[in-house]
VEXSE-231412 format. One record per residue: chain; residue in one letter; x, y, z of N, C-alpha, C in turn; residue number from 1. Coordinates in nm, 3 decimals, always signed. Layout:
{mol=A	type=A	n_px=X	n_py=Y	n_pz=Z	ca_px=X	ca_py=Y	ca_pz=Z	c_px=X	c_py=Y	c_pz=Z	seq=NUM}
...
***
This chain:
{mol=A	type=L	n_px=-0.527	n_py=+0.791	n_pz=-1.915	ca_px=-0.464	ca_py=+0.754	ca_pz=-1.790	c_px=-0.493	c_py=+0.855	c_pz=-1.679	seq=1}
{mol=A	type=A	n_px=-0.507	n_py=+0.979	n_pz=-1.715	ca_px=-0.530	ca_py=+1.084	ca_pz=-1.614	c_px=-0.661	c_py=+1.060	c_pz=-1.540	seq=2}
{mol=A	type=R	n_px=-0.766	n_py=+1.022	n_pz=-1.614	ca_px=-0.896	ca_py=+1.000	ca_pz=-1.550	c_px=-0.892	c_py=+0.879	c_pz=-1.456	seq=3}
{mol=A	type=A	n_px=-0.826	n_py=+0.770	n_pz=-1.500	ca_px=-0.813	ca_py=+0.651	ca_pz=-1.415	c_px=-0.729	c_py=+0.682	c_pz=-1.292	seq=4}
{mol=A	type=R	n_px=-0.623	n_py=+0.758	n_pz=-1.311	ca_px=-0.536	ca_py=+0.796	ca_pz=-1.199	c_px=-0.615	c_py=+0.879	c_pz=-1.098	seq=5}
{mol=A	type=A	n_px=-0.693	n_py=+0.973	n_pz=-1.145	ca_px=-0.773	ca_py=+1.058	ca_pz=-1.056	c_px=-0.874	c_py=+0.973	c_pz=-0.978	seq=6}
{mol=A	type=A	n_px=-0.937	n_py=+0.878	n_pz=-1.047	ca_px=-1.034	ca_py=+0.791	ca_pz=-0.980	c_px=-0.966	c_py=+0.705	c_pz=-0.874	seq=7}
{mol=A	type=L	n_px=-0.851	n_py=+0.648	n_pz=-0.905	ca_px=-0.777	ca_py=+0.568	ca_pz=-0.808	c_px=-0.735	c_py=+0.652	c_pz=-0.688	seq=8}
{mol=A	type=T	n_px=-0.691	n_py=+0.773	n_pz=-0.712	ca_px=-0.652	ca_py=+0.863	ca_pz=-0.604	c_px=-0.771	c_py=+0.891	c_pz=-0.512	seq=9}
{mol=A	type=T	n_px=-0.886	n_py=+0.917	n_pz=-0.571	ca_px=-1.008	ca_py=+0.944	ca_pz=-0.493	c_px=-1.047	c_py=+0.823	c_pz=-0.408	seq=10}
{mol=A	type=I	n_px=-1.040	n_py=+0.705	n_pz=-0.468	ca_px=-1.075	ca_py=+0.581	ca_pz=-0.396	c_px=-0.980	c_py=+0.559	c_pz=-0.279	seq=11}
{mol=A	type=L	n_px=-0.851	n_py=+0.576	n_pz=-0.303	ca_px=-0.753	ca_py=+0.556	ca_pz=-0.196	c_px=-0.770	c_py=+0.656	c_pz=-0.083	seq=12}
{mol=A	type=Q	n_px=-0.801	n_py=+0.781	n_pz=-0.118	ca_px=-0.821	ca_py=+0.883	ca_pz=-0.014	c_px=-0.948	c_py=+0.856	c_pz=+0.067	seq=13}
{mol=A	type=A	n_px=-1.048	n_py=+0.796	n_pz=+0.004	ca_px=-1.173	ca_py=+0.767	ca_pz=+0.074	c_px=-1.164	c_py=+0.643	c_pz=+0.162	seq=14}
{mol=A	type=H	n_px=-1.064	n_py=+0.557	n_pz=+0.137	ca_px=-1.053	ca_py=+0.431	ca_pz=+0.210	c_px=-0.910	c_py=+0.405	c_pz=+0.257	seq=15}
{mol=A	type=P	n_px=-0.853	n_py=+0.496	n_pz=+0.336	ca_px=-0.714	ca_py=+0.478	ca_pz=+0.379	c_px=-0.698	c_py=+0.352	c_pz=+0.465	seq=16}
{mol=A	type=G	n_px=-0.599	n_py=+0.271	n_pz=+0.431	ca_px=-0.570	ca_py=+0.150	ca_pz=+0.508	c_px=-0.661	c_py=+0.033	c_pz=+0.478	seq=17}
{mol=A	type=D	n_px=-0.762	n_py=+0.053	n_pz=+0.395	ca_px=-0.855	ca_py=-0.056	ca_pz=+0.364	c_px=-0.805	c_py=-0.140	c_pz=+0.248	seq=18}
{mol=A	type=R	n_px=-0.857	n_py=-0.261	n_pz=+0.238	ca_px=-0.833	ca_py=-0.344	ca_pz=+0.120	c_px=-0.934	c_py=-0.301	c_pz=+0.014	seq=19}
{mol=A	type=I	n_px=-0.885	n_py=-0.274	n_pz=-0.106	ca_px=-0.969	ca_py=-0.220	ca_pz=-0.213	c_px=-0.957	c_py=-0.309	c_pz=-0.335	seq=20}
{mol=A	type=L	n_px=-1.068	n_py=-0.337	n_pz=-0.398	ca_px=-1.070	ca_py=-0.411	ca_pz=-0.525	c_px=-1.123	c_py=-0.318	c_pz=-0.632	seq=21}
{mol=A	type=T	n_px=-1.045	n_py=-0.300	n_pz=-0.736	ca_px=-1.093	ca_py=-0.224	ca_pz=-0.852	c_px=-1.087	c_py=-0.317	c_pz=-0.972	seq=22}
{mol=A	type=I	n_px=-1.181	n_py=-0.300	n_pz=-1.060	ca_px=-1.187	ca_py=-0.378	ca_pz=-1.183	c_px=-1.186	c_py=-0.280	c_pz=-1.298	seq=23}
{mol=A	type=G	n_px=-1.094	n_py=-0.301	n_pz=-1.391	ca_px=-1.083	ca_py=-0.206	ca_pz=-1.501	c_px=-1.008	c_py=-0.266	c_pz=-1.618	seq=24}
{mol=A	type=H	n_px=-0.978	n_py=-0.182	n_pz=-1.711	ca_px=-0.905	ca_py=-0.221	ca_pz=-1.831	c_px=-0.754	c_py=-0.210	c_pz=-1.805	seq=25}
{mol=A	type=G	n_px=-0.675	n_py=-0.249	n_pz=-1.903	ca_px=-0.531	ca_py=-0.242	ca_pz=-1.892	c_px=-0.481	c_py=-0.103	c_pz=-1.859	seq=26}
{mol=A	type=E	n_px=-0.552	n_py=-0.002	n_pz=-1.909	ca_px=-0.512	ca_py=+0.136	ca_pz=-1.880	c_px=-0.523	c_py=+0.167	c_pz=-1.731	seq=27}
{mol=A	type=T	n_px=-0.618	n_py=+0.103	n_pz=-1.663	ca_px=-0.632	ca_py=+0.123	ca_pz=-1.519	c_px=-0.512	c_py=+0.064	c_pz=-1.446	seq=28}
{mol=A	type=V	n_px=-0.466	n_py=-0.051	n_pz=-1.491	ca_px=-0.345	ca_py=-0.112	ca_pz=-1.433	c_px=-0.226	c_py=-0.020	c_pz=-1.454	seq=29}
{mol=A	type=T	n_px=-0.212	n_py=+0.030	n_pz=-1.576	ca_px=-0.102	ca_py=+0.121	ca_pz=-1.606	c_px=-0.113	c_py=+0.249	c_pz=-1.523	seq=30}
{mol=A	type=A	n_px=-0.234	n_py=+0.301	n_pz=-1.507	ca_px=-0.254	ca_py=+0.422	ca_pz=-1.426	c_px=-0.213	c_py=+0.396	c_pz=-1.281	seq=31}
{mol=A	type=A	n_px=-0.246	n_py=+0.279	n_pz=-1.228	ca_px=-0.205	ca_py=+0.246	ca_pz=-1.090	c_px=-0.054	c_py=+0.240	c_pz=-1.079	seq=32}
{mol=A	type=H	n_px=+0.011	n_py=+0.180	n_pz=-1.178	ca_px=+0.157	ca_py=+0.173	ca_pz=-1.176	c_px=+0.217	c_py=+0.314	c_pz=-1.176	seq=33}
{mol=A	type=H	n_px=+0.165	n_py=+0.400	n_pz=-1.261	ca_px=+0.215	ca_py=+0.537	ca_pz=-1.267	c_px=+0.191	c_py=+0.610	c_pz=-1.135	seq=34}
{mol=A	type=L	n_px=+0.073	n_py=+0.591	n_pz=-1.077	ca_px=+0.040	ca_py=+0.656	ca_pz=-0.950	c_px=+0.134	c_py=+0.611	c_pz=-0.839	seq=35}
{mol=A	type=F	n_px=+0.148	n_py=+0.479	n_pz=-0.822	ca_px=+0.227	ca_py=+0.427	ca_pz=-0.711	c_px=+0.378	c_py=+0.447	c_pz=-0.730	seq=36}
{mol=A	type=L	n_px=+0.421	n_py=+0.459	n_pz=-0.855	ca_px=+0.562	ca_py=+0.486	ca_pz=-0.882	c_px=+0.590	c_py=+0.637	c_pz=-0.892	seq=37}
{mol=A	type=D	n_px=+0.486	n_py=+0.717	n_pz=-0.872	ca_px=+0.496	ca_py=+0.863	ca_pz=-0.875	c_px=+0.550	c_py=+0.913	c_pz=-1.009	seq=38}
{mol=A	type=I	n_px=+0.496	n_py=+0.857	n_pz=-1.115	ca_px=+0.532	ca_py=+0.898	ca_pz=-1.251	c_px=+0.427	c_py=+0.998	c_pz=-1.297	seq=39}
{mol=A	type=E	n_px=+0.471	n_py=+1.111	n_pz=-1.345	ca_px=+0.380	ca_py=+1.218	ca_pz=-1.386	c_px=+0.294	c_py=+1.173	c_pz=-1.505	seq=40}
{mol=A	type=P	n_px=+0.166	n_py=+1.214	n_pz=-1.506	ca_px=+0.080	ca_py=+1.182	ca_pz=-1.621	c_px=+0.141	c_py=+1.236	c_pz=-1.750	seq=41}
{mol=A	type=G	n_px=+0.135	n_py=+1.156	n_pz=-1.852	ca_px=+0.187	ca_py=+1.196	ca_pz=-1.981	c_px=+0.335	c_py=+1.173	c_pz=-2.001	seq=42}
{mol=A	type=Q	n_px=+0.405	n_py=+1.137	n_pz=-1.894	ca_px=+0.548	ca_py=+1.111	ca_pz=-1.906	c_px=+0.569	c_py=+0.980	c_pz=-1.982	seq=43}
{mol=A	type=M	n_px=+0.651	n_py=+0.985	n_pz=-2.085	ca_px=+0.682	ca_py=+0.867	ca_pz=-2.164	c_px=+0.790	c_py=+0.786	c_pz=-2.093	seq=44}
{mol=A	type=L	n_px=+0.769	n_py=+0.656	n_pz=-2.085	ca_px=+0.863	ca_py=+0.568	ca_pz=-2.019	c_px=+0.934	c_py=+0.480	c_pz=-2.121	seq=45}
{mol=A	type=P	n_px=+1.055	n_py=+0.435	n_pz=-2.090	ca_px=+1.126	ca_py=+0.347	ca_pz=-2.183	c_px=+1.079	c_py=+0.202	c_pz=-2.172	seq=46}
{mol=A	type=L	n_px=+0.971	n_py=+0.179	n_pz=-2.099	ca_px=+0.917	ca_py=+0.044	ca_pz=-2.083	c_px=+0.766	c_py=+0.053	c_pz=-2.080	seq=47}
{mol=A	type=A	n_px=+0.702	n_py=-0.064	n_pz=-2.084	ca_px=+0.555	ca_py=-0.067	ca_pz=-2.081	c_px=+0.509	c_py=-0.172	c_pz=-1.981	seq=48}
{mol=A	type=F	n_px=+0.388	n_py=-0.157	n_pz=-1.934	ca_px=+0.327	ca_py=-0.254	ca_pz=-1.845	c_px=+0.216	c_py=-0.324	c_pz=-1.923	seq=49}
{mol=A	type=T	n_px=+0.229	n_py=-0.454	n_pz=-1.940	ca_px=+0.123	ca_py=-0.528	ca_pz=-2.010	c_px=+0.020	c_py=-0.575	c_pz=-1.909	seq=50}
{mol=A	type=A	n_px=-0.102	n_py=-0.588	n_pz=-1.957	ca_px=-0.210	ca_py=-0.640	ca_pz=-1.873	c_px=-0.301	c_py=-0.724	c_pz=-1.961	seq=51}
{mol=A	type=D	n_px=-0.289	n_py=-0.856	n_pz=-1.947	ca_px=-0.374	ca_py=-0.946	ca_pz=-2.023	c_px=-0.518	c_py=-0.939	c_pz=-1.970	seq=52}
{mol=A	type=Q	n_px=-0.612	n_py=-0.980	n_pz=-2.054	ca_px=-0.752	ca_py=-0.979	ca_pz=-2.013	c_px=-0.771	c_py=-1.070	c_pz=-1.893	seq=53}
{mol=A	type=A	n_px=-0.845	n_py=-1.022	n_pz=-1.797	ca_px=-0.881	ca_py=-1.093	ca_pz=-1.674	c_px=-0.761	c_py=-1.124	c_pz=-1.584	seq=54}
{mol=A	type=S	n_px=-0.649	n_py=-1.054	n_pz=-1.605	ca_px=-0.533	ca_py=-1.075	ca_pz=-1.519	c_px=-0.552	c_py=-1.002	c_pz=-1.386	seq=55}
{mol=A	type=I	n_px=-0.472	n_py=-1.041	n_pz=-1.289	ca_px=-0.478	ca_py=-0.981	ca_pz=-1.156	c_px=-0.346	c_py=-0.912	c_pz=-1.127	seq=56}
{mol=A	type=T	n_px=-0.354	n_py=-0.787	n_pz=-1.083	ca_px=-0.238	ca_py=-0.711	ca_pz=-1.039	c_px=-0.267	c_py=-0.666	c_pz=-0.896	seq=57}
{mol=A	type=T	n_px=-0.170	n_py=-0.686	n_pz=-0.807	ca_px=-0.189	ca_py=-0.655	ca_pz=-0.666	c_px=-0.077	c_py=-0.565	c_pz=-0.617	seq=58}
{mol=A	type=W	n_px=-0.116	n_py=-0.453	n_pz=-0.557	ca_px=-0.023	ca_py=-0.363	ca_pz=-0.490	c_px=-0.054	c_py=-0.370	c_pz=-0.341	seq=59}
{mol=A	type=R	n_px=+0.049	n_py=-0.362	n_pz=-0.259	ca_px=+0.031	ca_py=-0.360	ca_pz=-0.114	c_px=+0.118	c_py=-0.250	c_pz=-0.055	seq=60}
{mol=A	type=Q	n_px=+0.072	n_py=-0.195	n_pz=+0.055	ca_px=+0.157	ca_py=-0.101	ca_pz=+0.128	c_px=+0.239	c_py=-0.179	c_pz=+0.228	seq=61}
{mol=A	type=Q	n_px=+0.365	n_py=-0.145	n_pz=+0.235	ca_px=+0.454	ca_py=-0.209	ca_pz=+0.331	c_px=+0.545	c_py=-0.102	c_pz=+0.391	seq=62}
{mol=A	type=P	n_px=+0.605	n_py=-0.132	n_pz=+0.506	ca_px=+0.696	ca_py=-0.034	ca_pz=+0.566	c_px=+0.814	c_py=-0.005	c_pz=+0.475	seq=63}
{mol=A	type=I	n_px=+0.856	n_py=+0.120	n_pz=+0.474	ca_px=+0.977	ca_py=+0.157	ca_pz=+0.399	c_px=+1.095	c_py=+0.077	c_pz=+0.453	seq=64}
{mol=A	type=S	n_px=+1.099	n_py=+0.062	n_pz=+0.584	ca_px=+1.202	ca_py=-0.019	ca_pz=+0.649	c_px=+1.135	c_py=-0.109	c_pz=+0.751	seq=65}
{mol=A	type=W	n_px=+1.159	n_py=-0.238	n_pz=+0.739	ca_px=+1.101	ca_py=-0.332	ca_pz=+0.837	c_px=+1.165	c_py=-0.312	c_pz=+0.974	seq=66}
{mol=A	type=L	n_px=+1.287	n_py=-0.260	n_pz=+0.977	ca_px=+1.355	ca_py=-0.237	ca_pz=+1.104	c_px=+1.312	c_py=-0.107	c_pz=+1.170	seq=67}
{mol=A	type=R	n_px=+1.260	n_py=-0.014	n_pz=+1.088	ca_px=+1.214	ca_py=+0.116	ca_pz=+1.139	c_px=+1.074	c_py=+0.142	c_pz=+1.085	seq=68}
{mol=A	type=P	n_px=+0.972	n_py=+0.074	n_pz=+1.138	ca_px=+0.836	ca_py=+0.086	ca_pz=+1.084	c_px=+0.779	c_py=+0.227	c_pz=+1.093	seq=69}
{mol=A	type=D	n_px=+0.833	n_py=+0.311	n_pz=+1.180	ca_px=+0.783	ca_py=+0.448	ca_pz=+1.192	c_px=+0.828	c_py=+0.537	c_pz=+1.077	seq=70}
{mol=A	type=D	n_px=+0.915	n_py=+0.487	n_pz=+0.989	ca_px=+0.961	ca_py=+0.564	ca_pz=+0.873	c_px=+0.852	c_py=+0.582	c_pz=+0.768	seq=71}
{mol=A	type=G	n_px=+0.743	n_py=+0.511	n_pz=+0.781	ca_px=+0.631	ca_py=+0.527	ca_pz=+0.688	c_px=+0.612	c_py=+0.405	c_pz=+0.599	seq=72}
{mol=A	type=L	n_px=+0.521	n_py=+0.421	n_pz=+0.505	ca_px=+0.485	ca_py=+0.311	ca_pz=+0.415	c_px=+0.520	c_py=+0.346	c_pz=+0.271	seq=73}
{mol=A	type=R	n_px=+0.532	n_py=+0.244	n_pz=+0.190	ca_px=+0.551	ca_py=+0.261	ca_pz=+0.046	c_px=+0.468	c_py=+0.153	c_pz=-0.024	seq=74}
{mol=A	type=W	n_px=+0.440	n_py=+0.176	n_pz=-0.150	ca_px=+0.367	ca_py=+0.078	ca_pz=-0.229	c_px=+0.464	c_py=-0.025	c_pz=-0.284	seq=75}
{mol=A	type=A	n_px=+0.424	n_py=-0.151	n_pz=-0.278	ca_px=+0.504	ca_py=-0.261	ca_pz=-0.331	c_px=+0.418	c_py=-0.340	c_pz=-0.429	seq=76}
{mol=A	type=L	n_px=+0.471	n_py=-0.364	n_pz=-0.546	ca_px=+0.402	ca_py=-0.445	ca_pz=-0.646	c_px=+0.416	c_py=-0.590	c_pz=-0.605	seq=77}
{mol=A	type=H	n_px=+0.306	n_py=-0.649	n_pz=-0.562	ca_px=+0.308	ca_py=-0.786	ca_pz=-0.512	c_px=+0.289	c_py=-0.888	c_pz=-0.624	seq=78}
{mol=A	type=R	n_px=+0.202	n_py=-0.855	n_pz=-0.718	ca_px=+0.172	ca_py=-0.947	ca_pz=-0.827	c_px=+0.130	c_py=-0.863	c_pz=-0.947	seq=79}
{mol=A	type=H	n_px=+0.181	n_py=-0.896	n_pz=-1.066	ca_px=+0.146	ca_py=-0.822	ca_pz=-1.187	c_px=+0.109	c_py=-0.918	c_pz=-1.298	seq=80}
{mol=A	type=N	n_px=-0.003	n_py=-0.889	n_pz=-1.364	ca_px=-0.047	ca_py=-0.962	ca_pz=-1.483	c_px=-0.058	c_py=-1.111	c_pz=-1.457	seq=81}
{mol=A	type=D	n_px=-0.103	n_py=-1.149	n_pz=-1.340	ca_px=-0.116	ca_py=-1.290	ca_pz=-1.302	c_px=-0.239	c_py=-1.349	c_pz=-1.370	seq=82}
{mol=A	type=V	n_px=-0.219	n_py=-1.454	n_pz=-1.447	ca_px=-0.329	ca_py=-1.522	ca_pz=-1.517	c_px=-0.339	c_py=-1.668	c_pz=-1.476	seq=83}
{mol=A	type=A	n_px=-0.273	n_py=-1.705	n_pz=-1.366	ca_px=-0.273	ca_py=-1.844	ca_pz=-1.323	c_px=-0.414	c_py=-1.897	c_pz=-1.300	seq=84}
{mol=A	type=H	n_px=-0.505	n_py=-1.812	n_pz=-1.257	ca_px=-0.642	ca_py=-1.855	ca_pz=-1.233	c_px=-0.717	c_py=-1.887	c_pz=-1.362	seq=85}
{mol=A	type=L	n_px=-0.663	n_py=-1.848	n_pz=-1.478	ca_px=-0.728	ca_py=-1.873	ca_pz=-1.605	c_px=-0.684	c_py=-2.003	c_pz=-1.670	seq=86}
{mol=A	type=I	n_px=-0.576	n_py=-2.060	n_pz=-1.623	ca_px=-0.524	ca_py=-2.183	ca_pz=-1.680	c_px=-0.590	c_py=-2.299	c_pz=-1.607	seq=87}
{mol=A	type=A	n_px=-0.652	n_py=-2.387	n_pz=-1.684	ca_px=-0.724	ca_py=-2.500	ca_pz=-1.626	c_px=-0.625	c_py=-2.605	c_pz=-1.576	seq=88}
{mol=A	type=P	n_px=-0.653	n_py=-2.662	n_pz=-1.459	ca_px=-0.568	ca_py=-2.771	ca_pz=-1.412	c_px=-0.585	c_py=-2.893	c_pz=-1.503	seq=89}
{mol=A	type=P	n_px=-0.489	n_py=-2.984	n_pz=-1.506	ca_px=-0.495	ca_py=-3.098	ca_pz=-1.598	c_px=-0.620	c_py=-3.185	c_pz=-1.581	seq=90}
{mol=A	type=W	n_px=-0.680	n_py=-3.185	n_pz=-1.462	ca_px=-0.796	ca_py=-3.270	ca_pz=-1.438	c_px=-0.929	c_py=-3.203	c_pz=-1.473	seq=91}
{mol=A	type=A	n_px=-0.926	n_py=-3.077	n_pz=-1.515	ca_px=-1.049	ca_py=-3.005	ca_pz=-1.546	c_px=-1.112	c_py=-3.057	c_pz=-1.675	seq=92}
{mol=A	type=P	n_px=-1.245	n_py=-3.068	n_pz=-1.676	ca_px=-1.312	ca_py=-3.111	ca_pz=-1.799	c_px=-1.309	c_py=-3.000	c_pz=-1.903	seq=93}
{mol=A	type=G	n_px=-1.319	n_py=-3.037	n_pz=-2.027	ca_px=-1.324	ca_py=-2.939	ca_pz=-2.135	c_px=-1.215	c_py=-2.964	c_pz=-2.236	seq=94}
{mol=A	type=K	n_px=-1.226	n_py=-2.895	n_pz=-2.347	ca_px=-1.127	ca_py=-2.908	ca_pz=-2.453	c_px=-1.001	c_py=-2.833	c_pz=-2.413	seq=95}
{mol=A	type=V	n_px=-0.888	n_py=-2.900	n_pz=-2.421	ca_px=-0.761	ca_py=-2.838	ca_pz=-2.385	c_px=-0.689	c_py=-2.794	c_pz=-2.511	seq=96}
{mol=A	type=D	n_px=-0.640	n_py=-2.671	n_pz=-2.508	ca_px=-0.568	ca_py=-2.614	ca_pz=-2.622	c_px=-0.425	c_py=-2.586	c_pz=-2.578	seq=97}
{mol=A	type=A	n_px=-0.329	n_py=-2.637	n_pz=-2.653	ca_px=-0.188	ca_py=-2.619	ca_pz=-2.617	c_px=-0.137	c_py=-2.480	c_pz=-2.653	seq=98}
{mol=A	type=G	n_px=-0.215	n_py=-2.402	n_pz=-2.725	ca_px=-0.173	ca_py=-2.267	ca_pz=-2.760	c_px=-0.144	c_py=-2.252	c_pz=-2.907	seq=99}
{mol=A	type=D	n_px=-0.091	n_py=-2.137	n_pz=-2.944	ca_px=-0.061	ca_py=-2.109	ca_pz=-3.084	c_px=+0.077	c_py=-2.162	c_pz=-3.122	seq=100}
{mol=A	type=E	n_px=+0.124	n_py=-2.125	n_pz=-3.238	ca_px=+0.253	ca_py=-2.177	ca_pz=-3.285	c_px=+0.370	c_py=-2.134	c_pz=-3.199	seq=101}
{mol=A	type=H	n_px=+0.350	n_py=-2.032	n_pz=-3.113	ca_px=+0.456	ca_py=-1.986	ca_pz=-3.024	c_px=+0.441	c_py=-2.046	c_pz=-2.883	seq=102}
{mol=A	type=G	n_px=+0.341	n_py=-2.133	n_pz=-2.866	ca_px=+0.319	ca_py=-2.192	ca_pz=-2.735	c_px=+0.245	c_py=-2.101	c_pz=-2.640	seq=103}
{mol=A	type=L	n_px=+0.186	n_py=-1.994	n_pz=-2.694	ca_px=+0.114	ca_py=-1.900	ca_pz=-2.608	c_px=-0.035	c_py=-1.933	c_pz=-2.610	seq=104}
{mol=A	type=S	n_px=-0.095	n_py=-1.932	n_pz=-2.494	ca_px=-0.238	ca_py=-1.956	ca_pz=-2.483	c_px=-0.314	c_py=-1.831	c_pz=-2.528	seq=105}
{mol=A	type=P	n_px=-0.448	n_py=-1.839	n_pz=-2.537	ca_px=-0.526	ca_py=-1.719	ca_pz=-2.570	c_px=-0.508	c_py=-1.607	c_pz=-2.468	seq=106}
{mol=A	type=F	n_px=-0.450	n_py=-1.638	n_pz=-2.353	ca_px=-0.429	ca_py=-1.537	ca_pz=-2.249	c_px=-0.290	c_py=-1.477	c_pz=-2.256	seq=107}
{mol=A	type=G	n_px=-0.208	n_py=-1.517	n_pz=-2.354	ca_px=-0.076	ca_py=-1.460	ca_pz=-2.369	c_px=+0.028	c_py=-1.521	c_pz=-2.276	seq=108}
{mol=A	type=V	n_px=-0.003	n_py=-1.638	n_pz=-2.221	ca_px=+0.093	ca_py=-1.706	ca_pz=-2.132	c_px=+0.125	c_py=-1.842	c_pz=-2.186	seq=109}
{mol=A	type=R	n_px=+0.241	n_py=-1.892	n_pz=-2.151	ca_px=+0.278	ca_py=-2.026	ca_pz=-2.193	c_px=+0.201	c_py=-2.126	c_pz=-2.109	seq=110}
{mol=A	type=G	n_px=+0.155	n_py=-2.230	n_pz=-2.172	ca_px=+0.083	ca_py=-2.332	ca_pz=-2.099	c_px=-0.039	c_py=-2.380	c_pz=-2.174	seq=111}
{mol=A	type=R	n_px=-0.127	n_py=-2.439	n_pz=-2.101	ca_px=-0.246	ca_py=-2.497	ca_pz=-2.161	c_px=-0.369	c_py=-2.422	c_pz=-2.110	seq=112}
{mol=A	type=A	n_px=-0.461	n_py=-2.399	n_pz=-2.199	ca_px=-0.582	ca_py=-2.326	ca_pz=-2.161	c_px=-0.705	c_py=-2.398	c_pz=-2.211	seq=113}
{mol=A	type=V	n_px=-0.812	n_py=-2.391	n_pz=-2.136	ca_px=-0.939	ca_py=-2.450	ca_pz=-2.177	c_px=-1.021	c_py=-2.344	c_pz=-2.247	seq=114}
{mol=A	type=R	n_px=-1.077	n_py=-2.378	n_pz=-2.361	ca_px=-1.162	ca_py=-2.283	ca_pz=-2.433	c_px=-1.307	c_py=-2.318	c_pz=-2.411	seq=115}
***
């Protein structure tokens, strides 16, 4: 996590205010969460952040106070572990799989997935 956190910090410092796309493993998502929540590297948490394969997680900067925008910005988790783009719409061609015995698709979400 420390290496991913350092890389994310470097990218953010090089592109302040820009829209940035990073592609990585689940550990990169977890590193971003730790960075934006100001959690020290190596600190054990009583919870975990899951990241399914090919999921999308989006963080945005927003004003600390919408009424006082000069108070600065903070990071807001806009979307986490979103796999909606992986679920085929009902009209899509292909074999449809209803999921495993728990109703979970190969992506770890409830619903139908095309294989």
